[in-house]
ZADO-1210 file (C-alpha; in nm, 4 decimals, padded with zeros to 6 digits):
<atoms>
<atom x="-00.0052" y="-00.0121" z="-00.0097" code="MET" pos="1"/>
<atom x="00.2976" y="00.2449" z="00.0580" code="GLY" pos="2"/>
<atom x="00.3066" y="00.5459" z="00.2780" code="GLN" pos="3"/>
<atom x="-00.0291" y="00.6346" z="00.4295" code="ARG" pos="4"/>
<atom x="-00.1461" y="00.9979" z="00.3816" code="THR" pos="5"/>
<atom x="-00.4191" y="01.0718" z="00.6417" code="PRO" pos="6"/>
<atom x="-00.7226" y="01.2331" z="00.4513" code="ILE" pos="7"/>
<atom x="-01.0374" y="01.4111" z="00.5716" code="ALA" pos="8"/>
<atom x="-01.3544" y="01.4173" z="00.3306" code="VAL" pos="9"/>
<atom x="-01.5701" y="01.7037" z="00.4182" code="VAL" pos="10"/>
<atom x="-01.9188" y="01.6558" z="00.2837" code="GLY" pos="11"/>
<atom x="-02.0297" y="01.3041" z="00.2223" code="THR" pos="12"/>
<atom x="-02.3625" y="01.3489" z="00.0251" code="GLY" pos="13"/>
<atom x="-02.4438" y="01.2777" z="-00.3162" code="TYR" pos="14"/>
<atom x="-02.0820" y="01.3094" z="-00.4799" code="TRP" pos="15"/>
<atom x="-01.8994" y="01.3180" z="-00.1449" code="GLY" pos="16"/>
<atom x="-01.9724" y="00.9695" z="-00.0456" code="LYS" pos="17"/>
<atom x="-01.7855" y="00.8350" z="-00.3791" code="ASN" pos="18"/>
<atom x="-01.4764" y="01.0243" z="-00.2686" code="LEU" pos="19"/>
<atom x="-01.5179" y="00.8636" z="00.0875" code="VAL" pos="20"/>
<atom x="-01.5433" y="00.5084" z="-00.0714" code="ARG" pos="21"/>
<atom x="-01.2424" y="00.5804" z="-00.3042" code="THR" pos="22"/>
<atom x="-00.9901" y="00.7252" z="-00.0394" code="PHE" pos="23"/>
<atom x="-01.0947" y="00.4326" z="00.1982" code="TYR" pos="24"/>
<atom x="-01.0228" y="00.1733" z="-00.0542" code="GLN" pos="25"/>
<atom x="-00.6890" y="00.3183" z="-00.1237" code="LEU" pos="26"/>
<atom x="-00.6165" y="00.3250" z="00.2386" code="GLY" pos="27"/>
<atom x="-00.5796" y="00.6881" z="00.3162" code="HIS" pos="28"/>
<atom x="-00.9128" y="00.7916" z="00.4623" code="LEU" pos="29"/>
<atom x="-00.8952" y="00.8885" z="00.8177" code="LYS" pos="30"/>
<atom x="-01.1870" y="01.1181" z="00.8803" code="SER" pos="31"/>
<atom x="-01.5290" y="01.2308" z="00.7582" code="CYS" pos="32"/>
<atom x="-01.7002" y="01.5593" z="00.8306" code="CYS" pos="33"/>
<atom x="-02.0720" y="01.6222" z="00.7816" code="ASP" pos="34"/>
<atom x="-02.3645" y="01.8360" z="00.9335" code="LEU" pos="35"/>
<atom x="-02.5850" y="01.5251" z="00.9009" code="ASP" pos="36"/>
<atom x="-02.5007" y="01.2992" z="01.2138" code="THR" pos="37"/>
<atom x="-02.7129" y="01.0044" z="01.0947" code="ASN" pos="38"/>
<atom x="-02.5157" y="01.0003" z="00.7752" code="ARG" pos="39"/>
<atom x="-02.1897" y="00.9866" z="00.9902" code="LEU" pos="40"/>
<atom x="-02.3194" y="00.6920" z="01.2034" code="GLN" pos="41"/>
<atom x="-02.3907" y="00.5115" z="00.8725" code="GLU" pos="42"/>
<atom x="-02.0306" y="00.5783" z="00.7358" code="LEU" pos="43"/>
<atom x="-01.8838" y="00.4402" z="01.0387" code="LYS" pos="44"/>
<atom x="-02.0688" y="00.1154" z="01.0082" code="GLN" pos="45"/>
<atom x="-01.9869" y="00.0906" z="00.6375" code="GLN" pos="46"/>
<atom x="-01.6168" y="00.1956" z="00.6911" code="TYR" pos="47"/>
<atom x="-01.4747" y="00.0651" z="01.0198" code="PRO" pos="48"/>
<atom x="-01.1831" y="00.2576" z="01.1734" code="GLY" pos="49"/>
<atom x="-01.2643" y="00.5980" z="01.0392" code="ILE" pos="50"/>
<atom x="-01.3173" y="00.9048" z="01.2618" code="VAL" pos="51"/>
<atom x="-01.6306" y="01.1050" z="01.2218" code="THR" pos="52"/>
<atom x="-01.7332" y="01.4656" z="01.3373" code="SER" pos="53"/>
<atom x="-01.9910" y="01.7232" z="01.2673" code="ASP" pos="54"/>
<atom x="-01.7493" y="02.0096" z="01.3260" code="ARG" pos="55"/>
<atom x="-01.5184" y="02.1323" z="01.0657" code="TYR" pos="56"/>
<atom x="-01.2669" y="02.2892" z="01.3296" code="GLU" pos="57"/>
<atom x="-01.2009" y="01.9461" z="01.4547" code="GLU" pos="58"/>
<atom x="-01.0638" y="01.8443" z="01.1026" code="ILE" pos="59"/>
<atom x="-00.8635" y="02.1592" z="01.0776" code="LEU" pos="60"/>
<atom x="-00.7198" y="02.1192" z="01.4372" code="GLN" pos="61"/>
<atom x="-00.6074" y="01.7493" z="01.3809" code="ASP" pos="62"/>
<atom x="-00.2292" y="01.7685" z="01.3165" code="ASP" pos="63"/>
<atom x="-00.2226" y="01.4271" z="01.1596" code="GLU" pos="64"/>
<atom x="-00.4774" y="01.5082" z="00.8714" code="ILE" pos="65"/>
<atom x="-00.2512" y="01.6042" z="00.5650" code="GLN" pos="66"/>
<atom x="-00.5170" y="01.6591" z="00.3048" code="GLY" pos="67"/>
<atom x="-00.8677" y="01.7943" z="00.3145" code="VAL" pos="68"/>
<atom x="-01.1219" y="01.7122" z="00.0340" code="VAL" pos="69"/>
<atom x="-01.3912" y="01.9582" z="00.0139" code="LEU" pos="70"/>
<atom x="-01.7300" y="01.8397" z="-00.1132" code="VAL" pos="71"/>
<atom x="-01.9518" y="02.0954" z="-00.0037" code="VAL" pos="72"/>
<atom x="-02.2138" y="02.3354" z="-00.1889" code="PRO" pos="73"/>
<atom x="-02.0283" y="02.5764" z="-00.4223" code="ALA" pos="74"/>
<atom x="-02.1417" y="02.8756" z="-00.2137" code="LYS" pos="75"/>
<atom x="-01.9311" y="02.7474" z="00.0825" code="ASP" pos="76"/>
<atom x="-01.6066" y="02.6732" z="-00.1222" code="HIS" pos="77"/>
<atom x="-01.4247" y="02.9763" z="-00.0721" code="PHE" pos="78"/>
<atom x="-01.4915" y="03.0175" z="00.3102" code="ARG" pos="79"/>
<atom x="-01.4042" y="02.6660" z="00.3866" code="LEU" pos="80"/>
<atom x="-01.1096" y="02.6306" z="00.1460" code="ALA" pos="81"/>
<atom x="-00.9436" y="02.9391" z="00.2754" code="ARG" pos="82"/>
<atom x="-00.9696" y="02.7980" z="00.6336" code="GLN" pos="83"/>
<atom x="-00.8066" y="02.4808" z="00.5297" code="ALA" pos="84"/>
<atom x="-00.5116" y="02.6563" z="00.3575" code="LEU" pos="85"/>
<atom x="-00.4680" y="02.8885" z="00.6623" code="GLU" pos="86"/>
<atom x="-00.4678" y="02.5710" z="00.8765" code="ALA" pos="87"/>
<atom x="-00.1813" y="02.4362" z="00.6605" code="GLY" pos="88"/>
<atom x="-00.3691" y="02.1552" z="00.4888" code="LYS" pos="89"/>
<atom x="-00.3283" y="02.0430" z="00.1404" code="ASP" pos="90"/>
<atom x="-00.6660" y="02.0899" z="-00.0368" code="LEU" pos="91"/>
<atom x="-00.8688" y="01.9045" z="-00.2986" code="TYR" pos="92"/>
<atom x="-01.1752" y="02.1096" z="-00.3764" code="ILE" pos="93"/>
<atom x="-01.4637" y="02.0133" z="-00.5985" code="GLU" pos="94"/>
<atom x="-01.5664" y="02.2164" z="-00.9008" code="LYS" pos="95"/>
<atom x="-01.6150" y="02.4973" z="-00.9383" code="PRO" pos="96"/>
<atom x="-01.3204" y="02.6469" z="-00.7433" code="MET" pos="97"/>
<atom x="-01.5140" y="02.9226" z="-00.6458" code="ALA" pos="98"/>
<atom x="-01.8079" y="03.1388" z="-00.7688" code="LEU" pos="99"/>
<atom x="-01.6076" y="03.4440" z="-00.8668" code="ASN" pos="100"/>
<atom x="-01.2767" y="03.5364" z="-01.0059" code="THR" pos="101"/>
<atom x="-01.1734" y="03.7424" z="-00.6928" code="ARG" pos="102"/>
<atom x="-01.2118" y="03.4411" z="-00.4476" code="ASP" pos="103"/>
<atom x="-01.0564" y="03.2012" z="-00.6999" code="ALA" pos="104"/>
<atom x="-00.7380" y="03.4191" z="-00.7246" code="GLU" pos="105"/>
<atom x="-00.7171" y="03.4648" z="-00.3615" code="GLU" pos="106"/>
<atom x="-00.7352" y="03.0841" z="-00.2834" code="LEU" pos="107"/>
<atom x="-00.4568" y="03.0325" z="-00.5612" code="LEU" pos="108"/>
<atom x="-00.2286" y="03.3108" z="-00.4018" code="GLN" pos="109"/>
<atom x="-00.2744" y="03.1702" z="-00.0572" code="ARG" pos="110"/>
<atom x="-00.1965" y="02.8319" z="-00.1585" code="ALA" pos="111"/>
<atom x="00.1152" y="02.9518" z="-00.3139" code="ASN" pos="112"/>
<atom x="00.2180" y="03.1508" z="-00.0089" code="ARG" pos="113"/>
<atom x="00.1474" y="02.8661" z="00.2365" code="LYS" pos="114"/>
<atom x="00.3293" y="02.6025" z="00.0029" code="GLY" pos="115"/>
<atom x="00.0188" y="02.4065" z="-00.0055" code="ARG" pos="116"/>
<atom x="-00.1238" y="02.1763" z="-00.2782" code="ILE" pos="117"/>
<atom x="-00.4304" y="02.3176" z="-00.4311" code="LEU" pos="118"/>
<atom x="-00.6343" y="02.0629" z="-00.6576" code="MET" pos="119"/>
<atom x="-00.9574" y="02.1099" z="-00.8231" code="VAL" pos="120"/>
<atom x="-01.2036" y="01.8235" z="-00.8825" code="GLY" pos="121"/>
<atom x="-01.1989" y="01.8371" z="-01.2725" code="HIS" pos="122"/>
<atom x="-01.2725" y="01.4702" z="-01.2886" code="LEU" pos="123"/>
<atom x="-01.2504" y="01.4390" z="-01.6643" code="LEU" pos="124"/>
<atom x="-00.9021" y="01.5494" z="-01.6675" code="LEU" pos="125"/>
<atom x="-00.8079" y="01.2018" z="-01.5353" code="TYR" pos="126"/>
<atom x="-01.0289" y="01.0103" z="-01.7816" code="HIS" pos="127"/>
<atom x="-00.8275" y="00.7887" z="-02.0212" code="PRO" pos="128"/>
<atom x="-01.0028" y="00.9361" z="-02.3255" code="ALA" pos="129"/>
<atom x="-00.9133" y="01.2733" z="-02.2373" code="VAL" pos="130"/>
<atom x="-00.5525" y="01.1816" z="-02.1698" code="GLN" pos="131"/>
<atom x="-00.5496" y="01.0027" z="-02.5316" code="LYS" pos="132"/>
<atom x="-00.6920" y="01.3315" z="-02.6896" code="MET" pos="133"/>
<atom x="-00.4243" y="01.5166" z="-02.5148" code="LYS" pos="134"/>
<atom x="-00.1417" y="01.2638" z="-02.6536" code="HIS" pos="135"/>
<atom x="-00.2984" y="01.3153" z="-03.0065" code="LEU" pos="136"/>
<atom x="-00.2931" y="01.6974" z="-02.9849" code="ILE" pos="137"/>
<atom x="00.0527" y="01.7070" z="-02.8319" code="ASP" pos="138"/>
<atom x="00.2061" y="01.4621" z="-03.0836" code="THR" pos="139"/>
<atom x="00.0605" y="01.6867" z="-03.3783" code="GLY" pos="140"/>
<atom x="-00.1590" y="01.4075" z="-03.5251" code="ASP" pos="141"/>
<atom x="-00.4522" y="01.6506" z="-03.5429" code="LEU" pos="142"/>
<atom x="-00.2419" y="01.9162" z="-03.7119" code="GLY" pos="143"/>
<atom x="-00.3528" y="02.2691" z="-03.6266" code="GLU" pos="144"/>
<atom x="-00.6383" y="02.2897" z="-03.3918" code="LEU" pos="145"/>
<atom x="-00.9354" y="02.4719" z="-03.5307" code="TYR" pos="146"/>
<atom x="-01.2383" y="02.4440" z="-03.3112" code="TYR" pos="147"/>
<atom x="-01.4093" y="02.2225" z="-03.0235" code="LEU" pos="148"/>
<atom x="-01.7813" y="02.1626" z="-02.9316" code="TYR" pos="149"/>
<atom x="-01.9524" y="01.9741" z="-02.6928" code="GLY" pos="150"/>
<atom x="-02.2878" y="01.8515" z="-02.5663" code="GLN" pos="151"/>
<atom x="-02.3563" y="01.7766" z="-02.2030" code="ARG" pos="152"/>
<atom x="-02.7405" y="01.7349" z="-02.1726" code="VAL" pos="153"/>
<atom x="-02.9759" y="01.5195" z="-01.9726" code="ASN" pos="154"/>
<atom x="-03.3091" y="01.5228" z="-01.8320" code="PHE" pos="155"/>
<atom x="-03.3555" y="01.5889" z="-01.4573" code="GLY" pos="156"/>
<atom x="-03.1286" y="01.6613" z="-01.1809" code="LEU" pos="157"/>
<atom x="-03.2536" y="02.0190" z="-01.1504" code="LEU" pos="158"/>
<atom x="-03.0700" y="02.2535" z="-00.9018" code="ARG" pos="159"/>
<atom x="-03.1913" y="02.5613" z="-00.7270" code="ARG" pos="160"/>
<atom x="-02.8606" y="02.7116" z="-00.6272" code="ASP" pos="161"/>
<atom x="-02.6880" y="02.7343" z="-00.9684" code="GLU" pos="162"/>
<atom x="-02.7978" y="02.6976" z="-01.3127" code="ASN" pos="163"/>
<atom x="-02.6918" y="02.4391" z="-01.5693" code="ALA" pos="164"/>
<atom x="-02.3910" y="02.6237" z="-01.6923" code="MET" pos="165"/>
<atom x="-02.2374" y="02.6476" z="-01.3508" code="TRP" pos="166"/>
<atom x="-02.3266" y="02.2885" z="-01.2898" code="SER" pos="167"/>
<atom x="-02.2307" y="02.1339" z="-01.6055" code="LEU" pos="168"/>
<atom x="-01.9976" y="02.3347" z="-01.7903" code="ALA" pos="169"/>
<atom x="-01.6922" y="02.3053" z="-01.5625" code="PRO" pos="170"/>
<atom x="-01.6554" y="01.9627" z="-01.6889" code="HIS" pos="171"/>
<atom x="-01.6157" y="02.0927" z="-02.0513" code="ASP" pos="172"/>
<atom x="-01.4222" y="02.3891" z="-01.9853" code="LEU" pos="173"/>
<atom x="-01.1604" y="02.2260" z="-01.7846" code="SER" pos="174"/>
<atom x="-01.1083" y="01.9869" z="-02.0802" code="ILE" pos="175"/>
<atom x="-01.1031" y="02.2762" z="-02.3182" code="LEU" pos="176"/>
<atom x="-00.8249" y="02.4839" z="-02.1252" code="THR" pos="177"/>
<atom x="-00.6548" y="02.1771" z="-02.0695" code="TYR" pos="178"/>
<atom x="-00.6463" y="02.0585" z="-02.4438" code="LEU" pos="179"/>
<atom x="-00.5888" y="02.4016" z="-02.6026" code="PHE" pos="180"/>
<atom x="-00.3494" y="02.5344" z="-02.3219" code="GLN" pos="181"/>
<atom x="-00.4668" y="02.8907" z="-02.3541" code="GLU" pos="182"/>
<atom x="-00.7173" y="03.1262" z="-02.2225" code="GLU" pos="183"/>
<atom x="-01.0021" y="03.2577" z="-02.4433" code="PRO" pos="184"/>
<atom x="-01.0493" y="03.6343" z="-02.5101" code="VAL" pos="185"/>
<atom x="-01.4069" y="03.6385" z="-02.5075" code="SER" pos="186"/>
<atom x="-01.7364" y="03.4441" z="-02.4298" code="VAL" pos="187"/>
<atom x="-02.1074" y="03.4794" z="-02.5149" code="SER" pos="188"/>
<atom x="-02.3842" y="03.2751" z="-02.3556" code="ALA" pos="189"/>
<atom x="-02.7664" y="03.2761" z="-02.4012" code="ARG" pos="190"/>
<atom x="-03.0056" y="03.0460" z="-02.2054" code="GLY" pos="191"/>
<atom x="-03.3627" y="03.0285" z="-02.0715" code="SER" pos="192"/>
<atom x="-03.5558" y="02.9178" z="-01.7686" code="CYS" pos="193"/>
<atom x="-03.8246" y="02.6786" z="-01.8934" code="TYR" pos="194"/>
<atom x="-03.8896" y="02.4647" z="-01.5615" code="ILE" pos="195"/>
<atom x="-03.7772" y="02.7061" z="-01.2758" code="GLN" pos="196"/>
<atom x="-03.9122" y="03.0227" z="-01.4205" code="ARG" pos="197"/>
<atom x="-03.9985" y="03.1708" z="-01.0796" code="ASN" pos="198"/>
<atom x="-03.6213" y="03.1264" z="-00.9449" code="THR" pos="199"/>
<atom x="-03.4589" y="03.2679" z="-01.2775" code="GLY" pos="200"/>
<atom x="-03.2429" y="02.9408" z="-01.2768" code="THR" pos="201"/>
<atom x="-03.1518" y="02.8834" z="-01.6444" code="GLU" pos="202"/>
<atom x="-03.1853" y="02.4710" z="-01.7265" code="ASP" pos="203"/>
<atom x="-03.0765" y="02.5244" z="-02.1026" code="VAL" pos="204"/>
<atom x="-02.7649" y="02.7328" z="-02.2047" code="ILE" pos="205"/>
<atom x="-02.5610" y="02.7716" z="-02.5227" code="PHE" pos="206"/>
<atom x="-02.2049" y="02.8766" z="-02.4716" code="LEU" pos="207"/>
<atom x="-01.9741" y="03.0453" z="-02.7477" code="ASN" pos="208"/>
<atom x="-01.6059" y="03.0835" z="-02.6781" code="ILE" pos="209"/>
<atom x="-01.3327" y="03.2620" z="-02.8921" code="ARG" pos="210"/>
<atom x="-00.9590" y="03.2519" z="-02.8767" code="PHE" pos="211"/>
<atom x="-00.6984" y="03.5087" z="-02.9946" code="ALA" pos="212"/>
<atom x="-00.5703" y="03.2796" z="-03.2557" code="ASP" pos="213"/>
<atom x="-00.9411" y="03.2354" z="-03.4130" code="GLN" pos="214"/>
<atom x="-01.0057" y="02.8991" z="-03.2390" code="LYS" pos="215"/>
<atom x="-01.3525" y="02.8517" z="-03.1113" code="MET" pos="216"/>
<atom x="-01.5543" y="02.6345" z="-02.8754" code="ALA" pos="217"/>
<atom x="-01.9104" y="02.5957" z="-02.8491" code="ASN" pos="218"/>
<atom x="-02.1076" y="02.4018" z="-02.5541" code="PHE" pos="219"/>
<atom x="-02.4820" y="02.2870" z="-02.5207" code="GLN" pos="220"/>
<atom x="-02.5626" y="02.2463" z="-02.1737" code="LEU" pos="221"/>
<atom x="-02.9122" y="02.1428" z="-02.0593" code="SER" pos="222"/>
<atom x="-03.1027" y="01.9539" z="-01.7907" code="TRP" pos="223"/>
<atom x="-03.4256" y="01.9595" z="-02.0300" code="LEU" pos="224"/>
<atom x="-03.3436" y="01.7214" z="-02.3082" code="ASP" pos="225"/>
<atom x="-03.4807" y="01.3787" z="-02.4009" code="PRO" pos="226"/>
<atom x="-03.1364" y="01.2268" z="-02.4444" code="HIS" pos="227"/>
<atom x="-02.8314" y="01.1978" z="-02.2156" code="LYS" pos="228"/>
<atom x="-02.5450" y="01.2996" z="-02.4097" code="ILE" pos="229"/>
<atom x="-02.1762" y="01.3442" z="-02.3050" code="ARG" pos="230"/>
<atom x="-01.9827" y="01.4070" z="-02.6307" code="LYS" pos="231"/>
<atom x="-01.6818" y="01.6254" z="-02.7192" code="THR" pos="232"/>
<atom x="-01.5784" y="01.6706" z="-03.0781" code="THR" pos="233"/>
<atom x="-01.2251" y="01.8260" z="-03.1894" code="ILE" pos="234"/>
<atom x="-01.1629" y="01.9453" z="-03.5387" code="VAL" pos="235"/>
<atom x="-00.8060" y="01.9891" z="-03.6629" code="GLY" pos="236"/>
<atom x="-00.6449" y="02.0549" z="-04.0126" code="SER" pos="237"/>
<atom x="-00.5437" y="01.6765" z="-04.0434" code="LYS" pos="238"/>
<atom x="-00.7550" y="01.4724" z="-03.8290" code="LYS" pos="239"/>
<atom x="-01.0850" y="01.5004" z="-03.6035" code="MET" pos="240"/>
<atom x="-01.1705" y="01.3202" z="-03.2799" code="ILE" pos="241"/>
<atom x="-01.5033" y="01.2486" z="-03.1334" code="VAL" pos="242"/>
<atom x="-01.5171" y="01.1461" z="-02.7565" code="PHE" pos="243"/>
<atom x="-01.8321" y="01.0000" z="-02.6642" code="ASP" pos="244"/>
<atom x="-01.8462" y="00.8989" z="-02.2866" code="ASP" pos="245"/>
<atom x="-02.1763" y="00.7256" z="-02.3108" code="MET" pos="246"/>
<atom x="-02.0116" y="00.4675" z="-02.5124" code="GLU" pos="247"/>
<atom x="-01.9468" y="00.1467" z="-02.3129" code="ALA" pos="248"/>
<atom x="-01.6072" y="00.0650" z="-02.4775" code="THR" pos="249"/>
<atom x="-01.5511" y="00.2715" z="-02.7834" code="GLU" pos="250"/>
<atom x="-01.4992" y="00.5820" z="-02.6130" code="LYS" pos="251"/>
<atom x="-01.2907" y="00.7544" z="-02.9075" code="ILE" pos="252"/>
<atom x="-01.3232" y="00.7796" z="-03.2851" code="ARG" pos="253"/>
<atom x="-01.0531" y="00.9312" z="-03.4704" code="ILE" pos="254"/>
<atom x="-01.1611" y="01.0607" z="-03.8247" code="TYR" pos="255"/>
<atom x="-00.8609" y="01.0821" z="-04.0829" code="ASP" pos="256"/>
<atom x="-01.0307" y="01.3979" z="-04.2577" code="LYS" pos="257"/>
<atom x="-00.8776" y="01.7237" z="-04.3291" code="GLY" pos="258"/>
<atom x="-00.8035" y="01.9889" z="-04.5985" code="VAL" pos="259"/>
<atom x="-00.4649" y="01.9671" z="-04.7671" code="GLU" pos="260"/>
<atom x="-00.3209" y="02.3007" z="-04.8698" code="THR" pos="261"/>
<atom x="-00.0670" y="02.3416" z="-05.1400" code="PRO" pos="262"/>
<atom x="00.2638" y="02.5464" z="-05.1040" code="ASN" pos="263"/>
<atom x="00.1805" y="02.7081" z="-05.4411" code="TYR" pos="264"/>
<atom x="-00.1106" y="02.7475" z="-05.6686" code="ILE" pos="265"/>
<atom x="-00.0625" y="02.6328" z="-06.0267" code="PRO" pos="266"/>
<atom x="-00.3077" y="02.6712" z="-06.3002" code="ARG" pos="267"/>
<atom x="-00.5928" y="02.7719" z="-06.0359" code="TYR" pos="268"/>
<atom x="-00.7885" y="03.0716" z="-06.0760" code="GLU" pos="269"/>
<atom x="-00.8386" y="03.1012" z="-05.6928" code="SER" pos="270"/>
<atom x="-00.6839" y="02.9714" z="-05.3844" code="TYR" pos="271"/>
<atom x="-01.0234" y="02.7784" z="-05.2770" code="GLY" pos="272"/>
<atom x="-00.9857" y="02.5803" z="-05.5946" code="GLU" pos="273"/>
<atom x="-00.6355" y="02.4655" z="-05.4895" code="ALA" pos="274"/>
<atom x="-00.7681" y="02.3175" z="-05.1696" code="LEU" pos="275"/>
<atom x="-00.8011" y="01.9394" z="-05.1513" code="THR" pos="276"/>
<atom x="-01.0390" y="01.7481" z="-04.9102" code="LEU" pos="277"/>
<atom x="-00.8961" y="01.4102" z="-04.7895" code="HIS" pos="278"/>
<atom x="-01.1021" y="01.1319" z="-04.6206" code="THR" pos="279"/>
<atom x="-00.9491" y="00.8420" z="-04.4811" code="GLY" pos="280"/>
<atom x="-01.0243" y="00.5751" z="-04.2200" code="ASP" pos="281"/>
<atom x="-01.2006" y="00.5920" z="-03.9122" code="VAL" pos="282"/>
<atom x="-00.9904" y="00.4631" z="-03.6120" code="TYR" pos="283"/>
<atom x="-01.1145" y="00.3617" z="-03.2896" code="ILE" pos="284"/>
<atom x="-00.8099" y="00.3217" z="-03.0560" code="PRO" pos="285"/>
<atom x="-00.7839" y="00.0756" z="-02.7746" code="ARG" pos="286"/>
<atom x="-00.8078" y="00.2598" z="-02.4401" code="ILE" pos="287"/>
<atom x="-00.7459" y="00.0860" z="-02.1095" code="LYS" pos="288"/>
<atom x="-01.0408" y="00.2131" z="-01.8912" code="MET" pos="289"/>
<atom x="-00.9699" y="00.2753" z="-01.5336" code="VAL" pos="290"/>
<atom x="-01.2034" y="00.4551" z="-01.2840" code="GLU" pos="291"/>
<atom x="-01.1318" y="00.8320" z="-01.3516" code="PRO" pos="292"/>
<atom x="-01.2204" y="00.9041" z="-00.9772" code="LEU" pos="293"/>
<atom x="-00.9608" y="00.6447" z="-00.8555" code="LYS" pos="294"/>
<atom x="-00.7075" y="00.8017" z="-01.0614" code="THR" pos="295"/>
<atom x="-00.7883" y="01.1407" z="-00.9595" code="GLU" pos="296"/>
<atom x="-00.7599" y="01.0502" z="-00.5761" code="CYS" pos="297"/>
<atom x="-00.4274" y="00.8712" z="-00.6347" code="GLU" pos="298"/>
<atom x="-00.2983" y="01.1781" z="-00.8225" code="HIS" pos="299"/>
<atom x="-00.3942" y="01.3871" z="-00.5244" code="PHE" pos="300"/>
<atom x="-00.2075" y="01.1621" z="-00.2747" code="ILE" pos="301"/>
<atom x="00.0989" y="01.1449" z="-00.5051" code="ASP" pos="302"/>
<atom x="00.0862" y="01.5277" z="-00.5274" code="CYS" pos="303"/>
<atom x="00.0857" y="01.5631" z="-00.1473" code="ILE" pos="304"/>
<atom x="00.3624" y="01.3040" z="-00.1163" code="GLN" pos="305"/>
<atom x="00.5967" y="01.4449" z="-00.3777" code="THR" pos="306"/>
<atom x="00.4877" y="01.8039" z="-00.3899" code="ARG" pos="307"/>
<atom x="00.4380" y="01.8255" z="-00.7548" code="ARG" pos="308"/>
<atom x="00.1870" y="02.0415" z="-00.9260" code="THR" pos="309"/>
<atom x="-00.1562" y="01.8603" z="-00.9683" code="PRO" pos="310"/>
<atom x="-00.2867" y="01.8266" z="-01.3339" code="ARG" pos="311"/>
<atom x="-00.5994" y="01.9917" z="-01.2453" code="SER" pos="312"/>
<atom x="-00.4161" y="02.2768" z="-01.0162" code="ASP" pos="313"/>
<atom x="-00.5494" y="02.6003" z="-00.9036" code="GLY" pos="314"/>
<atom x="-00.4413" y="02.7825" z="-01.2079" code="LEU" pos="315"/>
<atom x="-00.6703" y="02.5457" z="-01.4055" code="ASN" pos="316"/>
<atom x="-00.9562" y="02.6015" z="-01.1884" code="GLY" pos="317"/>
<atom x="-00.9091" y="02.9692" z="-01.1973" code="LEU" pos="318"/>
<atom x="-00.9177" y="02.9727" z="-01.5647" code="MET" pos="319"/>
<atom x="-01.2640" y="02.7765" z="-01.5683" code="VAL" pos="320"/>
<atom x="-01.3881" y="03.0312" z="-01.3036" code="VAL" pos="321"/>
<atom x="-01.2983" y="03.3177" z="-01.5139" code="ARG" pos="322"/>
<atom x="-01.4679" y="03.1849" z="-01.8216" code="ILE" pos="323"/>
<atom x="-01.7768" y="03.0916" z="-01.6117" code="LEU" pos="324"/>
<atom x="-01.7915" y="03.4351" z="-01.4618" code="GLU" pos="325"/>
<atom x="-01.7611" y="03.6122" z="-01.7874" code="ALA" pos="326"/>
<atom x="-02.0133" y="03.3656" z="-01.9232" code="ALA" pos="327"/>
<atom x="-02.2655" y="03.4551" z="-01.6399" code="GLN" pos="328"/>
<atom x="-02.2394" y="03.8257" z="-01.7485" code="THR" pos="329"/>
<atom x="-02.2930" y="03.7712" z="-02.0930" code="SER" pos="330"/>
<atom x="-02.5984" y="03.5517" z="-01.9928" code="LEU" pos="331"/>
<atom x="-02.7482" y="03.8359" z="-01.8041" code="ASP" pos="332"/>
<atom x="-02.7121" y="04.0687" z="-02.0906" code="ARG" pos="333"/>
<atom x="-02.8665" y="03.8290" z="-02.3229" code="ARG" pos="334"/>
<atom x="-02.5718" y="03.6901" z="-02.5314" code="GLY" pos="335"/>
<atom x="-02.3547" y="04.0109" z="-02.5385" code="GLU" pos="336"/>
<atom x="-01.9867" y="03.9055" z="-02.5889" code="PRO" pos="337"/>
<atom x="-01.7844" y="03.9645" z="-02.2781" code="VAL" pos="338"/>
<atom x="-01.4083" y="03.9751" z="-02.2589" code="PRO" pos="339"/>
<atom x="-01.2169" y="03.7217" z="-02.0250" code="VAL" pos="340"/>
<atom x="-00.9776" y="03.9613" z="-01.8621" code="THR" pos="341"/>
<atom x="-00.6854" y="03.9185" z="-01.6491" code="GLY" pos="342"/>
<atom x="-00.3389" y="03.7889" z="-01.7034" code="ALA" pos="343"/>
<atom x="-00.2787" y="03.4517" z="-01.5201" code="LEU" pos="344"/>
<atom x="00.0941" y="03.5112" z="-01.4786" code="SER" pos="345"/>
<atom x="00.0195" y="03.8107" z="-01.2605" code="GLU" pos="346"/>
<atom x="-00.2049" y="03.5911" z="-01.0262" code="VAL" pos="347"/>
<atom x="00.0994" y="03.3389" z="-00.9467" code="CYS" pos="348"/>
<atom x="00.3267" y="03.6164" z="-00.8272" code="ARG" pos="349"/>
</atoms>
């Protein structure tokens, strides 16, 4: 099993219980914290040997605990995360990292000053299919990246405290910034409240993102759709990739399609006539599937032990929050394009 790194999971509800299970199976779970004492009693029976508490202060005062895993409502992320960092704990915080750029920047700066690990729960960055896409991009197989689009739609699981964008888009935005390795310059968003009209909580949102070098991204996000779709498409100059997370085994398809551009244009009246479309085979690579959550939790433990920077670090979390905040402004302004402002390098100082 190796060196044990005592972990406390704070928030053991809908998603938190999965982190409790995973860290326990990995042999690193020491404590669980939740306001629901009945749930804590159930956890003690289910996971013998763990310590439970309904007081967050007890977790922070426990010198043995090295890492705190926050799986609480997003509105509490900043307050509880700041306390954990001040207490000298390494921190894993579920997405979104914060609800505004100012708070996200403060958490990142505080973690840097304290020398603490700050990792955001962008689960899909630990998905084998996303890692395969990253490899194909880095090796140049796709050629020049043109655009990316995704669908994350479903029927149900409505939330009152956040709209469909804040709930669903962090998954896609974390993939986008990770694969493109740059921050967009502007974003526009339009949406509507069809179900919860009295609360003003948008359940259907369309998000458009632009980059300085003309790359684009577009996302459809919805809780009101007859299909459950989790699909991402990347188009490059040489090849195209489709990642369909609803497929049981064939998660990725690579399409050998692109546009060939000649170095010179002989005997053509226009440049457009000189372009050649090429279409080749569709390739389905073999991907060894492992549970992304297990990989993510193992990565957090490894980062604590080695002090390396997490794949989904605070900078990645901040980029996602910046896009979300600009998109929310655009949503409030009925689709007006809004710049994504701020230099990330300044935050790290």
